[in-house]
C-alpha positions as CSV (number, residue, x, y, z in Angstrom):
1,M,0.0,6.4,-13.2
2,M,3.3,5.6,-14.8
3,W,4.6,3.3,-12.5
4,T,5.7,0.5,-12.2
5,K,4.8,-3.0,-11.1
6,E,7.0,-3.0,-8.3
7,E,6.6,1.1,-7.6
8,F,2.5,0.2,-7.3
9,R,3.0,-2.0,-5.2
10,T,5.3,-0.2,-2.6
11,Y,2.4,3.1,-2.8
12,V,-0.3,0.3,-1.4
13,L,2.0,-1.0,1.1
14,L,3.1,2.4,2.2
15,F,-0.9,3.9,1.8
16,V,-1.4,1.0,4.1
17,A,1.3,2.1,6.7
18,H,0.3,5.5,6.8
19,C,-3.5,5.0,6.9
20,N,-3.6,5.3,10.6
21,Y,-1.1,8.4,10.7
22,I,1.6,5.8,12.1
23,E,4.0,4.8,10.1
24,T,5.5,1.7,12.6
25,K,9.2,1.0,12.4
26,E,7.7,-2.5,11.6
27,E,5.9,-1.9,9.3
28,S,8.6,0.3,7.2
29,E,10.4,-3.0,8.2
30,Y,8.7,-5.7,6.9
31,I,7.9,-3.2,3.4
32,I,11.9,-2.4,3.1
33,S,12.3,-6.9,3.4
34,T,10.2,-6.5,0.6
35,I,11.8,-4.7,-2.0
36,N,15.0,-2.3,-2.3
37,E,15.4,0.8,0.2
38,K,15.9,3.2,-2.5
39,L,12.2,2.6,-4.2
40,Y,10.9,2.6,-0.5
41,N,12.2,6.0,-0.4
42,K,10.7,7.3,-4.0
43,M,7.5,5.9,-2.9
44,H,7.5,6.8,0.7
45,T,8.5,10.6,-0.6
46,E,5.3,10.5,-3.4
47,I,2.9,8.6,0.1
48,V,3.6,11.7,2.3
49,I,3.1,14.6,-0.8
50,D,0.0,12.9,-1.5
51,A,-1.6,13.9,1.9
52,D,-4.8,13.7,1.4
53,E,-7.1,9.7,1.1
54,G,-8.7,10.8,-2.2
55,I,-5.8,11.3,-4.2
56,K,-4.2,8.4,-2.8
57,L,-6.9,6.1,-3.4
58,Q,-7.6,7.7,-6.6
59,K,-4.1,7.1,-7.9
60,V,-4.5,3.6,-6.8
61,H,-7.9,2.9,-9.0
62,E,-6.2,4.6,-11.8
63,Y,-3.2,2.2,-12.0
64,L,-5.9,-1.2,-11.8
65,E,-8.1,0.5,-14.7
66,D,-5.1,1.1,-16.1
67,N,-3.1,-1.5,-15.9
68,S,-3.2,-5.1,-15.9
69,Y,-3.1,-7.1,-13.2
70,S,-4.1,-10.4,-12.4
71,E,-5.9,-12.7,-10.0
72,N,-3.2,-13.7,-8.7
73,D,-1.3,-10.9,-8.0
74,K,-4.5,-9.3,-6.6
75,K,-4.2,-12.1,-4.2
76,L,-0.8,-11.7,-3.0
77,L,-0.6,-7.7,-2.5
78,L,-3.8,-9.1,-0.9
79,E,-1.7,-10.6,1.9
80,D,1.1,-8.0,1.8
81,I,-1.2,-6.2,2.8
82,K,-2.0,-8.2,6.2
83,K,1.7,-8.3,6.6
84,V,1.6,-4.8,7.2
85,I,-1.3,-4.5,9.1
86,F,-0.5,-7.2,11.5
87,A,3.6,-6.5,11.3
88,D,3.4,-4.3,14.7
89,G,0.9,-6.6,16.7
90,T,-1.8,-4.3,16.8
91,V,-5.1,-3.9,14.0
92,D,-6.8,-0.3,14.7
93,I,-10.0,0.7,12.6
94,L,-8.7,2.9,10.4
95,E,-6.0,0.2,9.2
96,K,-9.2,-2.1,9.4
97,K,-11.3,0.9,7.0
98,A,-8.8,0.5,4.2
99,Y,-8.2,-3.5,4.3
100,T,-11.9,-3.4,3.5
101,F,-11.6,-0.7,1.3
102,L,-8.8,-1.5,-0.8
103,K,-10.4,-5.4,-1.1
104,K,-13.0,-3.9,-3.0
105,I,-11.0,-2.2,-5.2
106,L,-9.0,-5.7,-5.5
107,N,-11.9,-7.9,-6.6
């Protein structure tokens, strides 16, 4: 995976926003508020092309295997993941499942 750290973070946040097949306006706005819109658009295109959940999770896993990601980075990413999940005021079973899985990968 040849992503920068910010590209990886954006991909993960978009993965969470898309895990229930509904990216809400609030989720998108939160993600865009933490990065620039050009990066959002680039990674959004990639997440849409990677339609299969297995491919997305494999990419996340490979990035973490190939790159050093500090404990603090992991903690901050998990906090951002929670913010995306709660952005629209509701949490569904698919979002809970995605969070649990990502938490396992990151720890």
